[in-house]
Backbone as XML, in Angstrom:
<?xml version="1.0"?>
<chain id="A" units="angstrom">
  <residue number="1" name="MET">
    <atom name="N" x="79.451" y="84.430" z="82.857"/>
    <atom name="CA" x="79.953" y="84.367" z="84.042"/>
    <atom name="C" x="81.336" y="85.476" z="83.873"/>
  </residue>
  <residue number="2" name="THR">
    <atom name="N" x="81.906" y="86.552" z="84.358"/>
    <atom name="CA" x="83.368" y="86.759" z="85.008"/>
    <atom name="C" x="83.840" y="86.188" z="85.650"/>
  </residue>
  <residue number="3" name="SER">
    <atom name="N" x="85.046" y="86.215" z="85.333"/>
    <atom name="CA" x="86.163" y="85.968" z="86.584"/>
    <atom name="C" x="87.120" y="86.564" z="86.752"/>
  </residue>
  <residue number="4" name="LEU">
    <atom name="N" x="87.898" y="87.079" z="87.898"/>
    <atom name="CA" x="88.752" y="87.705" z="88.348"/>
    <atom name="C" x="90.024" y="86.818" z="88.607"/>
  </residue>
  <residue number="5" name="ARG">
    <atom name="N" x="91.633" y="87.523" z="88.088"/>
    <atom name="CA" x="92.513" y="87.243" z="88.269"/>
    <atom name="C" x="93.168" y="87.541" z="89.134"/>
  </residue>
  <residue number="6" name="LEU">
    <atom name="N" x="93.719" y="87.015" z="90.547"/>
    <atom name="CA" x="94.688" y="87.410" z="91.991"/>
    <atom name="C" x="95.632" y="87.087" z="91.891"/>
  </residue>
  <residue number="7" name="ASN">
    <atom name="N" x="96.684" y="87.593" z="92.938"/>
    <atom name="CA" x="97.822" y="87.346" z="93.388"/>
    <atom name="C" x="97.880" y="86.908" z="94.978"/>
  </residue>
  <residue number="8" name="ILE">
    <atom name="N" x="98.643" y="85.797" z="94.877"/>
    <atom name="CA" x="98.053" y="85.485" z="96.253"/>
    <atom name="C" x="99.683" y="85.061" z="96.809"/>
  </residue>
  <residue number="9" name="CYS">
    <atom name="N" x="99.651" y="84.931" z="98.120"/>
    <atom name="CA" x="100.892" y="84.776" z="98.902"/>
    <atom name="C" x="100.595" y="84.443" z="100.365"/>
  </residue>
  <residue number="10" name="LYS">
    <atom name="N" x="101.829" y="84.115" z="100.612"/>
    <atom name="CA" x="101.721" y="83.679" z="102.163"/>
    <atom name="C" x="101.955" y="84.930" z="102.990"/>
  </residue>
  <residue number="11" name="ASN">
    <atom name="N" x="101.490" y="84.880" z="104.894"/>
    <atom name="CA" x="101.949" y="86.045" z="105.163"/>
    <atom name="C" x="103.092" y="85.875" z="105.448"/>
  </residue>
  <residue number="12" name="GLY">
    <atom name="N" x="104.287" y="86.702" z="105.126"/>
    <atom name="CA" x="105.467" y="86.301" z="105.694"/>
    <atom name="C" x="106.817" y="86.030" z="104.660"/>
  </residue>
  <residue number="13" name="ASN">
    <atom name="N" x="105.810" y="85.447" z="103.765"/>
    <atom name="CA" x="106.758" y="85.233" z="102.266"/>
    <atom name="C" x="106.222" y="85.909" z="101.006"/>
  </residue>
  <residue number="14" name="LEU">
    <atom name="N" x="106.357" y="87.505" z="100.751"/>
    <atom name="CA" x="105.614" y="87.850" z="99.820"/>
    <atom name="C" x="106.109" y="87.599" z="98.746"/>
  </residue>
  <residue number="15" name="LYS">
    <atom name="N" x="107.100" y="87.196" z="98.288"/>
    <atom name="CA" x="108.138" y="87.158" z="97.726"/>
    <atom name="C" x="107.493" y="85.680" z="96.369"/>
  </residue>
  <residue number="16" name="ASP">
    <atom name="N" x="106.929" y="84.941" z="97.206"/>
    <atom name="CA" x="106.311" y="83.672" z="96.069"/>
    <atom name="C" x="104.957" y="83.889" z="96.059"/>
  </residue>
  <residue number="17" name="ILE">
    <atom name="N" x="104.568" y="84.823" z="95.063"/>
    <atom name="CA" x="103.226" y="84.613" z="94.599"/>
    <atom name="C" x="102.727" y="83.833" z="93.807"/>
  </residue>
  <residue number="18" name="LYS">
    <atom name="N" x="101.310" y="83.650" z="94.122"/>
    <atom name="CA" x="101.149" y="82.229" z="92.709"/>
    <atom name="C" x="98.850" y="83.451" z="92.594"/>
  </residue>
  <residue number="19" name="PRO">
    <atom name="N" x="99.047" y="83.225" z="90.949"/>
    <atom name="CA" x="98.036" y="83.998" z="91.098"/>
    <atom name="C" x="97.019" y="82.064" z="90.569"/>
  </residue>
  <residue number="20" name="VAL">
    <atom name="N" x="95.571" y="83.396" z="91.006"/>
    <atom name="CA" x="94.595" y="82.214" z="91.028"/>
    <atom name="C" x="93.490" y="83.149" z="90.553"/>
  </residue>
  <residue number="21" name="ILE">
    <atom name="N" x="92.490" y="82.478" z="89.790"/>
    <atom name="CA" x="91.185" y="82.778" z="89.403"/>
    <atom name="C" x="90.140" y="82.737" z="89.840"/>
  </residue>
  <residue number="22" name="ILE">
    <atom name="N" x="89.411" y="83.659" z="90.286"/>
    <atom name="CA" x="87.850" y="83.362" z="91.174"/>
    <atom name="C" x="86.474" y="83.752" z="90.354"/>
  </residue>
  <residue number="23" name="LYS">
    <atom name="N" x="85.368" y="83.237" z="90.355"/>
    <atom name="CA" x="84.593" y="83.491" z="89.397"/>
    <atom name="C" x="83.964" y="84.297" z="90.318"/>
  </residue>
  <residue number="24" name="ASN">
    <atom name="N" x="82.815" y="84.831" z="90.137"/>
    <atom name="CA" x="82.564" y="86.049" z="90.607"/>
    <atom name="C" x="81.109" y="85.701" z="91.383"/>
  </residue>
  <residue number="25" name="ASP">
    <atom name="N" x="80.905" y="84.308" z="91.345"/>
    <atom name="CA" x="80.046" y="83.826" z="92.210"/>
    <atom name="C" x="80.548" y="82.832" z="93.533"/>
  </residue>
  <residue number="26" name="GLN">
    <atom name="N" x="81.893" y="83.257" z="93.242"/>
    <atom name="CA" x="82.600" y="82.481" z="94.554"/>
    <atom name="C" x="82.479" y="83.499" z="95.749"/>
  </residue>
  <residue number="27" name="GLY">
    <atom name="N" x="82.173" y="83.066" z="97.260"/>
    <atom name="CA" x="82.150" y="83.439" z="98.122"/>
    <atom name="C" x="83.577" y="83.707" z="98.872"/>
  </residue>
  <residue number="28" name="TRP">
    <atom name="N" x="83.150" y="84.391" z="100.018"/>
    <atom name="CA" x="84.321" y="84.369" z="100.797"/>
    <atom name="C" x="84.603" y="82.992" z="101.125"/>
  </residue>
  <residue number="29" name="ASP">
    <atom name="N" x="84.366" y="82.227" z="101.543"/>
    <atom name="CA" x="85.092" y="80.855" z="102.250"/>
    <atom name="C" x="85.291" y="79.933" z="100.944"/>
  </residue>
  <residue number="30" name="ASP">
    <atom name="N" x="84.616" y="79.844" z="100.023"/>
    <atom name="CA" x="85.206" y="79.470" z="98.941"/>
    <atom name="C" x="86.774" y="80.420" z="98.590"/>
  </residue>
  <residue number="31" name="LEU">
    <atom name="N" x="86.658" y="81.569" z="98.408"/>
    <atom name="CA" x="88.868" y="82.302" z="98.394"/>
    <atom name="C" x="89.322" y="82.221" z="99.370"/>
  </residue>
  <residue number="32" name="LEU">
    <atom name="N" x="88.858" y="81.867" z="100.646"/>
    <atom name="CA" x="89.766" y="80.823" z="101.781"/>
    <atom name="C" x="90.031" y="79.951" z="101.364"/>
  </residue>
  <residue number="33" name="LYS">
    <atom name="N" x="88.950" y="78.975" z="101.222"/>
    <atom name="CA" x="89.549" y="77.635" z="100.568"/>
    <atom name="C" x="90.689" y="77.407" z="99.741"/>
  </residue>
  <residue number="34" name="MET">
    <atom name="N" x="90.347" y="78.062" z="98.466"/>
    <atom name="CA" x="91.791" y="78.526" z="97.108"/>
    <atom name="C" x="92.541" y="78.789" z="97.671"/>
  </residue>
  <residue number="35" name="GLY">
    <atom name="N" x="92.433" y="79.603" z="98.274"/>
    <atom name="CA" x="93.984" y="80.234" z="99.381"/>
    <atom name="C" x="94.335" y="79.560" z="99.658"/>
  </residue>
  <residue number="36" name="SER">
    <atom name="N" x="93.955" y="78.242" z="100.792"/>
    <atom name="CA" x="94.193" y="77.327" z="101.559"/>
    <atom name="C" x="95.215" y="76.618" z="100.944"/>
  </residue>
  <residue number="37" name="ASN">
    <atom name="N" x="94.236" y="75.693" z="99.924"/>
    <atom name="CA" x="94.742" y="74.786" z="98.897"/>
    <atom name="C" x="96.149" y="75.290" z="98.129"/>
  </residue>
  <residue number="38" name="LYS">
    <atom name="N" x="95.682" y="76.226" z="97.473"/>
    <atom name="CA" x="96.823" y="76.598" z="96.590"/>
    <atom name="C" x="98.224" y="76.960" z="97.334"/>
  </residue>
  <residue number="39" name="LEU">
    <atom name="N" x="98.102" y="77.726" z="98.606"/>
    <atom name="CA" x="99.185" y="77.951" z="99.629"/>
    <atom name="C" x="99.955" y="76.908" z="100.043"/>
  </residue>
  <residue number="40" name="ARG">
    <atom name="N" x="98.892" y="75.719" z="100.502"/>
    <atom name="CA" x="99.378" y="74.815" z="101.436"/>
    <atom name="C" x="99.356" y="75.600" z="102.684"/>
  </residue>
  <residue number="41" name="ILE">
    <atom name="N" x="98.498" y="75.820" z="103.170"/>
    <atom name="CA" x="98.265" y="76.677" z="104.501"/>
    <atom name="C" x="96.749" y="76.416" z="105.281"/>
  </residue>
  <residue number="42" name="LYS">
    <atom name="N" x="96.424" y="76.487" z="105.948"/>
    <atom name="CA" x="95.040" y="76.907" z="106.636"/>
    <atom name="C" x="94.625" y="78.350" z="107.056"/>
  </residue>
  <residue number="43" name="ALA">
    <atom name="N" x="94.452" y="78.907" z="105.877"/>
    <atom name="CA" x="94.375" y="80.579" z="106.347"/>
    <atom name="C" x="92.747" y="80.616" z="106.864"/>
  </residue>
  <residue number="44" name="LYS">
    <atom name="N" x="92.823" y="81.639" z="107.584"/>
    <atom name="CA" x="91.532" y="82.090" z="108.473"/>
    <atom name="C" x="91.551" y="83.952" z="108.543"/>
  </residue>
  <residue number="45" name="VAL">
    <atom name="N" x="92.535" y="83.794" z="107.889"/>
    <atom name="CA" x="92.434" y="85.441" z="107.676"/>
    <atom name="C" x="93.475" y="86.302" z="106.040"/>
  </residue>
  <residue number="46" name="ILE">
    <atom name="N" x="92.801" y="87.057" z="105.215"/>
    <atom name="CA" x="93.325" y="87.168" z="104.301"/>
    <atom name="C" x="93.255" y="88.970" z="104.366"/>
  </residue>
  <residue number="47" name="PHE">
    <atom name="N" x="94.915" y="89.286" z="104.222"/>
    <atom name="CA" x="95.243" y="90.714" z="104.283"/>
    <atom name="C" x="95.065" y="91.263" z="102.772"/>
  </residue>
  <residue number="48" name="ASN">
    <atom name="N" x="94.953" y="92.690" z="102.319"/>
    <atom name="CA" x="96.048" y="92.750" z="101.616"/>
    <atom name="C" x="97.778" y="93.526" z="101.995"/>
  </residue>
  <residue number="49" name="GLU">
    <atom name="N" x="97.974" y="94.124" z="100.809"/>
    <atom name="CA" x="99.815" y="93.880" z="101.051"/>
    <atom name="C" x="99.996" y="95.167" z="101.898"/>
  </residue>
  <residue number="50" name="TYR">
    <atom name="N" x="99.739" y="96.137" z="102.462"/>
    <atom name="CA" x="99.301" y="97.589" z="102.899"/>
    <atom name="C" x="98.842" y="96.685" z="105.068"/>
  </residue>
  <residue number="51" name="GLY">
    <atom name="N" x="98.476" y="95.578" z="104.745"/>
    <atom name="CA" x="98.344" y="94.613" z="105.948"/>
    <atom name="C" x="96.987" y="94.829" z="106.839"/>
  </residue>
  <residue number="52" name="ASN">
    <atom name="N" x="95.795" y="95.778" z="105.583"/>
    <atom name="CA" x="94.563" y="95.979" z="106.808"/>
    <atom name="C" x="94.162" y="94.633" z="106.044"/>
  </residue>
  <residue number="53" name="GLU">
    <atom name="N" x="93.223" y="93.923" z="107.083"/>
    <atom name="CA" x="92.147" y="92.669" z="107.122"/>
    <atom name="C" x="91.198" y="92.758" z="105.869"/>
  </residue>
  <residue number="54" name="LEU">
    <atom name="N" x="91.101" y="91.810" z="105.216"/>
    <atom name="CA" x="89.841" y="92.424" z="104.610"/>
    <atom name="C" x="88.778" y="91.344" z="104.891"/>
  </residue>
  <residue number="55" name="ARG">
    <atom name="N" x="87.434" y="91.962" z="104.616"/>
    <atom name="CA" x="86.656" y="91.243" z="104.808"/>
    <atom name="C" x="85.514" y="90.288" z="104.000"/>
  </residue>
  <residue number="56" name="PRO">
    <atom name="N" x="84.454" y="89.469" z="103.890"/>
    <atom name="CA" x="83.641" y="89.300" z="103.310"/>
    <atom name="C" x="83.095" y="90.366" z="102.248"/>
  </residue>
  <residue number="57" name="ASP">
    <atom name="N" x="82.564" y="91.278" z="102.856"/>
    <atom name="CA" x="82.168" y="92.278" z="101.617"/>
    <atom name="C" x="83.168" y="93.438" z="100.661"/>
  </residue>
  <residue number="58" name="ASN">
    <atom name="N" x="83.891" y="92.707" z="101.226"/>
    <atom name="CA" x="85.123" y="93.826" z="100.379"/>
    <atom name="C" x="85.256" y="92.978" z="99.073"/>
  </residue>
  <residue number="59" name="LEU">
    <atom name="N" x="84.839" y="91.740" z="98.395"/>
    <atom name="CA" x="85.003" y="90.727" z="97.758"/>
    <atom name="C" x="83.676" y="91.773" z="96.696"/>
  </residue>
  <residue number="60" name="THR">
    <atom name="N" x="82.500" y="92.236" z="97.051"/>
    <atom name="CA" x="81.372" y="92.963" z="96.280"/>
    <atom name="C" x="82.099" y="94.693" z="96.644"/>
  </residue>
  <residue number="61" name="ASP">
    <atom name="N" x="82.703" y="95.628" z="97.605"/>
    <atom name="CA" x="82.822" y="96.299" z="97.137"/>
    <atom name="C" x="84.010" y="97.021" z="96.109"/>
  </residue>
  <residue number="62" name="GLY">
    <atom name="N" x="84.365" y="96.181" z="95.317"/>
    <atom name="CA" x="85.580" y="97.056" z="94.491"/>
    <atom name="C" x="86.899" y="97.121" z="95.409"/>
  </residue>
  <residue number="63" name="THR">
    <atom name="N" x="87.450" y="96.557" z="96.066"/>
    <atom name="CA" x="88.089" y="96.668" z="97.430"/>
    <atom name="C" x="88.872" y="95.807" z="96.687"/>
  </residue>
  <residue number="64" name="ILE">
    <atom name="N" x="88.921" y="94.648" z="96.369"/>
    <atom name="CA" x="89.390" y="93.686" z="95.923"/>
    <atom name="C" x="88.555" y="93.992" z="94.209"/>
  </residue>
  <residue number="65" name="ASN">
    <atom name="N" x="90.384" y="93.847" z="93.556"/>
    <atom name="CA" x="90.848" y="94.083" z="92.096"/>
    <atom name="C" x="91.908" y="93.356" z="91.800"/>
  </residue>
  <residue number="66" name="GLU">
    <atom name="N" x="91.923" y="92.928" z="90.603"/>
    <atom name="CA" x="92.993" y="92.902" z="90.028"/>
    <atom name="C" x="94.329" y="93.087" z="90.063"/>
  </residue>
  <residue number="67" name="LYS">
    <atom name="N" x="94.809" y="94.117" z="90.431"/>
    <atom name="CA" x="96.160" y="94.999" z="91.364"/>
    <atom name="C" x="96.423" y="94.463" z="92.964"/>
  </residue>
  <residue number="68" name="THR">
    <atom name="N" x="95.268" y="94.405" z="93.460"/>
    <atom name="CA" x="95.045" y="93.700" z="94.757"/>
    <atom name="C" x="95.689" y="92.499" z="95.018"/>
  </residue>
  <residue number="69" name="LEU">
    <atom name="N" x="96.812" y="92.305" z="95.834"/>
    <atom name="CA" x="98.180" y="91.108" z="96.407"/>
    <atom name="C" x="97.091" y="90.608" z="97.911"/>
  </residue>
  <residue number="70" name="LEU">
    <atom name="N" x="96.574" y="90.070" z="97.760"/>
    <atom name="CA" x="95.548" y="89.475" z="98.672"/>
    <atom name="C" x="97.096" y="88.222" z="99.620"/>
  </residue>
  <residue number="71" name="ILE">
    <atom name="N" x="97.069" y="88.636" z="100.701"/>
    <atom name="CA" x="98.243" y="87.947" z="101.406"/>
    <atom name="C" x="97.278" y="87.116" z="102.829"/>
  </residue>
  <residue number="72" name="PHE">
    <atom name="N" x="97.040" y="85.080" z="101.915"/>
    <atom name="CA" x="96.702" y="84.876" z="103.361"/>
    <atom name="C" x="97.429" y="84.760" z="104.653"/>
  </residue>
  <residue number="73" name="SER">
    <atom name="N" x="96.465" y="84.350" z="105.838"/>
    <atom name="CA" x="97.428" y="83.972" z="106.698"/>
    <atom name="C" x="96.692" y="83.108" z="108.058"/>
  </residue>
  <residue number="74" name="PRO">
    <atom name="N" x="97.392" y="82.446" z="108.303"/>
    <atom name="CA" x="96.529" y="81.278" z="109.306"/>
    <atom name="C" x="96.335" y="82.035" z="111.156"/>
  </residue>
  <residue number="75" name="THR">
    <atom name="N" x="97.179" y="83.162" z="110.839"/>
    <atom name="CA" x="96.863" y="84.003" z="112.470"/>
    <atom name="C" x="96.107" y="85.183" z="112.207"/>
  </residue>
  <residue number="76" name="ASN">
    <atom name="N" x="95.879" y="85.707" z="112.765"/>
    <atom name="CA" x="95.384" y="87.495" z="113.143"/>
    <atom name="C" x="96.657" y="88.816" z="112.337"/>
  </residue>
  <residue number="77" name="GLU">
    <atom name="N" x="98.019" y="87.848" z="112.965"/>
    <atom name="CA" x="98.946" y="88.953" z="112.531"/>
    <atom name="C" x="99.628" y="88.959" z="111.521"/>
  </residue>
  <residue number="78" name="PHE">
    <atom name="N" x="99.924" y="90.073" z="111.005"/>
    <atom name="CA" x="99.994" y="90.557" z="109.759"/>
    <atom name="C" x="101.471" y="90.401" z="109.754"/>
  </residue>
  <residue number="79" name="ILE">
    <atom name="N" x="102.655" y="89.853" z="109.251"/>
    <atom name="CA" x="104.232" y="89.706" z="109.210"/>
    <atom name="C" x="104.662" y="90.730" z="107.787"/>
  </residue>
  <residue number="80" name="GLY">
    <atom name="N" x="103.708" y="90.647" z="107.020"/>
    <atom name="CA" x="104.594" y="91.485" z="105.825"/>
    <atom name="C" x="105.881" y="90.764" z="105.271"/>
  </residue>
  <residue number="81" name="PHE">
    <atom name="N" x="106.893" y="91.906" z="105.213"/>
    <atom name="CA" x="108.030" y="90.386" z="104.025"/>
    <atom name="C" x="108.820" y="90.431" z="105.816"/>
  </residue>
  <residue number="82" name="LYS">
    <atom name="N" x="109.494" y="89.246" z="105.383"/>
    <atom name="CA" x="110.301" y="88.686" z="106.641"/>
    <atom name="C" x="111.886" y="88.990" z="106.501"/>
  </residue>
  <residue number="83" name="LYS">
    <atom name="N" x="112.465" y="89.932" z="107.447"/>
    <atom name="CA" x="114.031" y="90.689" z="107.110"/>
    <atom name="C" x="115.047" y="89.524" z="107.347"/>
  </residue>
  <residue number="84" name="GLU">
    <atom name="N" x="114.782" y="88.622" z="107.998"/>
    <atom name="CA" x="115.400" y="88.111" z="108.576"/>
    <atom name="C" x="116.874" y="87.571" z="107.893"/>
  </residue>
  <residue number="85" name="LYS">
    <atom name="N" x="116.807" y="87.168" z="106.565"/>
    <atom name="CA" x="117.783" y="86.691" z="105.649"/>
    <atom name="C" x="118.668" y="87.581" z="105.388"/>
  </residue>
  <residue number="86" name="GLU">
    <atom name="N" x="118.145" y="88.926" z="105.627"/>
    <atom name="CA" x="119.010" y="90.396" z="105.331"/>
    <atom name="C" x="120.190" y="90.617" z="106.422"/>
  </residue>
  <residue number="87" name="ASP">
    <atom name="N" x="119.113" y="90.510" z="107.524"/>
    <atom name="CA" x="119.777" y="90.320" z="109.459"/>
    <atom name="C" x="121.038" y="89.222" z="108.844"/>
  </residue>
  <residue number="88" name="LYS">
    <atom name="N" x="120.749" y="88.447" z="108.831"/>
    <atom name="CA" x="121.417" y="87.382" z="109.171"/>
    <atom name="C" x="122.857" y="87.118" z="108.807"/>
  </residue>
  <residue number="89" name="ASN">
    <atom name="N" x="122.605" y="87.800" z="106.960"/>
    <atom name="CA" x="123.806" y="88.158" z="106.778"/>
    <atom name="C" x="124.815" y="89.375" z="107.201"/>
  </residue>
  <residue number="90" name="LYS">
    <atom name="N" x="124.243" y="90.268" z="107.226"/>
    <atom name="CA" x="125.025" y="91.023" z="108.066"/>
    <atom name="C" x="125.695" y="90.389" z="108.765"/>
  </residue>
  <residue number="91" name="ARG">
    <atom name="N" x="124.963" y="89.713" z="109.715"/>
    <atom name="CA" x="126.084" y="89.228" z="111.171"/>
    <atom name="C" x="126.689" y="88.248" z="110.693"/>
  </residue>
  <residue number="92" name="ILE">
    <atom name="N" x="126.905" y="88.178" z="109.035"/>
    <atom name="CA" x="127.874" y="86.832" z="109.049"/>
    <atom name="C" x="129.335" y="87.641" z="108.944"/>
  </residue>
  <residue number="93" name="VAL">
    <atom name="N" x="130.256" y="87.153" z="109.901"/>
    <atom name="CA" x="131.746" y="88.233" z="109.238"/>
    <atom name="C" x="132.774" y="86.766" z="109.442"/>
  </residue>
  <residue number="94" name="GLY">
    <atom name="N" x="133.559" y="86.744" z="108.865"/>
    <atom name="CA" x="134.748" y="86.042" z="108.902"/>
    <atom name="C" x="135.017" y="85.131" z="107.827"/>
  </residue>
  <residue number="95" name="LEU">
    <atom name="N" x="134.024" y="85.326" z="106.929"/>
    <atom name="CA" x="133.430" y="84.390" z="106.042"/>
    <atom name="C" x="133.964" y="84.164" z="104.144"/>
  </residue>
  <residue number="96" name="THR">
    <atom name="N" x="134.440" y="83.390" z="103.573"/>
    <atom name="CA" x="134.535" y="84.285" z="102.329"/>
    <atom name="C" x="132.938" y="83.864" z="101.456"/>
  </residue>
  <residue number="97" name="GLU">
    <atom name="N" x="132.381" y="85.042" z="100.238"/>
    <atom name="CA" x="131.357" y="84.970" z="99.912"/>
    <atom name="C" x="130.961" y="83.766" z="99.572"/>
  </residue>
  <residue number="98" name="GLU">
    <atom name="N" x="131.613" y="82.733" z="99.137"/>
    <atom name="CA" x="131.484" y="81.543" z="98.676"/>
    <atom name="C" x="130.122" y="80.774" z="100.365"/>
  </residue>
  <residue number="99" name="GLN">
    <atom name="N" x="131.403" y="80.769" z="101.830"/>
    <atom name="CA" x="131.020" y="80.117" z="102.374"/>
    <atom name="C" x="129.596" y="80.792" z="103.022"/>
  </residue>
  <residue number="100" name="LYS">
    <atom name="N" x="129.486" y="82.365" z="103.033"/>
    <atom name="CA" x="128.201" y="82.831" z="103.173"/>
    <atom name="C" x="126.869" y="82.529" z="102.382"/>
  </residue>
  <residue number="101" name="GLU">
    <atom name="N" x="127.265" y="82.238" z="100.940"/>
    <atom name="CA" x="126.531" y="81.857" z="100.451"/>
    <atom name="C" x="125.533" y="80.400" z="100.688"/>
  </residue>
  <residue number="102" name="ASN">
    <atom name="N" x="126.962" y="79.279" z="101.141"/>
    <atom name="CA" x="126.686" y="78.022" z="101.787"/>
    <atom name="C" x="125.482" y="78.313" z="102.375"/>
  </residue>
  <residue number="103" name="LEU">
    <atom name="N" x="126.367" y="78.706" z="103.980"/>
    <atom name="CA" x="125.618" y="78.985" z="104.998"/>
    <atom name="C" x="123.922" y="80.442" z="104.751"/>
  </residue>
  <residue number="104" name="LEU">
    <atom name="N" x="123.663" y="80.526" z="103.506"/>
    <atom name="CA" x="122.024" y="81.196" z="103.559"/>
    <atom name="C" x="121.026" y="80.261" z="103.093"/>
  </residue>
  <residue number="105" name="GLU">
    <atom name="N" x="122.044" y="79.704" z="102.109"/>
    <atom name="CA" x="121.381" y="78.236" z="100.822"/>
    <atom name="C" x="120.862" y="77.326" z="102.301"/>
  </residue>
  <residue number="106" name="ALA">
    <atom name="N" x="121.804" y="76.647" z="103.212"/>
    <atom name="CA" x="121.363" y="76.173" z="104.242"/>
    <atom name="C" x="120.476" y="76.439" z="105.156"/>
  </residue>
  <residue number="107" name="GLN">
    <atom name="N" x="120.436" y="77.802" z="105.194"/>
    <atom name="CA" x="118.836" y="78.601" z="106.197"/>
    <atom name="C" x="117.972" y="78.362" z="104.718"/>
  </residue>
  <residue number="108" name="GLU">
    <atom name="N" x="118.013" y="78.774" z="103.612"/>
    <atom name="CA" x="116.479" y="78.463" z="103.118"/>
    <atom name="C" x="116.089" y="77.475" z="102.767"/>
  </residue>
  <residue number="109" name="ARG">
    <atom name="N" x="116.995" y="75.994" z="102.583"/>
    <atom name="CA" x="116.593" y="75.079" z="102.727"/>
    <atom name="C" x="115.841" y="74.734" z="104.377"/>
  </residue>
  <residue number="110" name="CYS">
    <atom name="N" x="116.796" y="74.566" z="105.138"/>
    <atom name="CA" x="115.969" y="74.540" z="106.077"/>
    <atom name="C" x="114.595" y="74.986" z="107.264"/>
  </residue>
  <residue number="111" name="GLU">
    <atom name="N" x="114.661" y="76.629" z="106.290"/>
    <atom name="CA" x="114.154" y="77.602" z="107.143"/>
    <atom name="C" x="114.134" y="77.263" z="108.661"/>
  </residue>
  <residue number="112" name="CYS">
    <atom name="N" x="114.671" y="77.390" z="109.637"/>
    <atom name="CA" x="114.952" y="77.539" z="110.864"/>
    <atom name="C" x="116.759" y="78.191" z="111.108"/>
  </residue>
  <residue number="113" name="THR">
    <atom name="N" x="116.756" y="78.558" z="112.183"/>
    <atom name="CA" x="118.082" y="78.893" z="112.611"/>
    <atom name="C" x="119.156" y="77.830" z="112.201"/>
  </residue>
  <residue number="114" name="VAL">
    <atom name="N" x="120.425" y="78.831" z="111.767"/>
    <atom name="CA" x="121.200" y="77.623" z="111.590"/>
    <atom name="C" x="122.554" y="78.950" z="112.552"/>
  </residue>
  <residue number="115" name="ARG">
    <atom name="N" x="122.748" y="77.913" z="113.011"/>
    <atom name="CA" x="124.295" y="78.170" z="114.295"/>
    <atom name="C" x="125.490" y="78.051" z="113.418"/>
  </residue>
  <residue number="116" name="VAL">
    <atom name="N" x="126.512" y="79.101" z="112.948"/>
    <atom name="CA" x="127.479" y="79.088" z="112.489"/>
    <atom name="C" x="128.528" y="78.765" z="113.702"/>
  </residue>
  <residue number="117" name="ILE">
    <atom name="N" x="129.342" y="77.751" z="113.354"/>
    <atom name="CA" x="130.017" y="77.286" z="114.442"/>
    <atom name="C" x="131.810" y="77.405" z="114.354"/>
  </residue>
  <residue number="118" name="SER">
    <atom name="N" x="132.124" y="77.008" z="113.115"/>
    <atom name="CA" x="133.228" y="78.027" z="112.977"/>
    <atom name="C" x="132.947" y="78.355" z="111.588"/>
  </residue>
  <residue number="119" name="LYS">
    <atom name="N" x="134.278" y="79.085" z="110.460"/>
    <atom name="CA" x="134.422" y="79.341" z="109.423"/>
    <atom name="C" x="133.950" y="78.253" z="107.732"/>
  </residue>
  <residue number="120" name="GLU">
    <atom name="N" x="134.553" y="76.921" z="108.825"/>
    <atom name="CA" x="133.846" y="75.972" z="107.570"/>
    <atom name="C" x="132.812" y="74.958" z="108.244"/>
  </residue>
  <residue number="121" name="ARG">
    <atom name="N" x="131.866" y="75.736" z="109.244"/>
    <atom name="CA" x="131.094" y="73.816" z="109.656"/>
    <atom name="C" x="129.894" y="75.180" z="110.200"/>
  </residue>
  <residue number="122" name="TYR">
    <atom name="N" x="128.328" y="74.897" z="110.493"/>
    <atom name="CA" x="127.266" y="75.619" z="111.019"/>
    <atom name="C" x="126.200" y="74.642" z="111.124"/>
  </residue>
  <residue number="123" name="PHE">
    <atom name="N" x="125.305" y="74.679" z="111.968"/>
    <atom name="CA" x="124.520" y="73.827" z="112.749"/>
    <atom name="C" x="123.592" y="73.983" z="112.728"/>
  </residue>
  <residue number="124" name="CYS">
    <atom name="N" x="122.192" y="73.151" z="112.297"/>
    <atom name="CA" x="120.915" y="73.081" z="112.444"/>
    <atom name="C" x="120.550" y="73.133" z="113.667"/>
  </residue>
  <residue number="125" name="GLU">
    <atom name="N" x="119.584" y="73.896" z="114.540"/>
    <atom name="CA" x="119.314" y="73.707" z="116.180"/>
    <atom name="C" x="118.114" y="72.342" z="115.763"/>
  </residue>
  <residue number="126" name="ILE">
    <atom name="N" x="116.880" y="72.652" z="114.254"/>
    <atom name="CA" x="115.945" y="72.297" z="114.951"/>
    <atom name="C" x="116.107" y="70.985" z="114.448"/>
  </residue>
  <residue number="127" name="HIS">
    <atom name="N" x="116.867" y="70.574" z="113.226"/>
    <atom name="CA" x="117.373" y="69.217" z="113.032"/>
    <atom name="C" x="118.426" y="68.136" z="113.302"/>
  </residue>
  <residue number="128" name="ASN">
    <atom name="N" x="119.080" y="68.954" z="113.909"/>
    <atom name="CA" x="120.452" y="68.498" z="114.758"/>
    <atom name="C" x="121.128" y="67.581" z="113.711"/>
  </residue>
  <residue number="129" name="THR">
    <atom name="N" x="121.743" y="68.903" z="112.703"/>
    <atom name="CA" x="122.371" y="68.387" z="111.583"/>
    <atom name="C" x="123.368" y="69.600" z="111.125"/>
  </residue>
  <residue number="130" name="GLN">
    <atom name="N" x="124.545" y="69.330" z="111.266"/>
    <atom name="CA" x="125.467" y="70.393" z="110.751"/>
    <atom name="C" x="126.689" y="69.396" z="109.388"/>
  </residue>
  <residue number="131" name="ASN">
    <atom name="N" x="126.750" y="70.980" z="109.055"/>
    <atom name="CA" x="127.637" y="70.597" z="107.947"/>
    <atom name="C" x="129.135" y="70.137" z="107.913"/>
  </residue>
  <residue number="132" name="ASN">
    <atom name="N" x="130.112" y="69.092" z="107.426"/>
    <atom name="CA" x="131.869" y="69.071" z="107.831"/>
    <atom name="C" x="132.505" y="69.734" z="106.732"/>
  </residue>
</chain>
């Protein structure tokens, strides 16, 4: 029984790539379940790295191979890379590099919108928290 090593990631987070191995006798539902468990999402759709939605027959027609990045998504919308962090970094003005880094780290930890109150303070709108 042969197997195929694939790289998978969540839709919108193409930097967090995880390896998986599927056996030739595994079907589409098994692949969706494996990806959902590995990525901790309830995947309904799989895209390739170009945003094309994959179908069950792609498992057998050679479309999916070891070079294919599979992107699992709970929705039918392909997001790809999120450019938010770059844009947020460009909008931060009047802060030192250290303050910018602290703000960006807070945004990453929180995964939500963090609003700058002043040069020394920021506020997380979802969690109602702020640094002092």
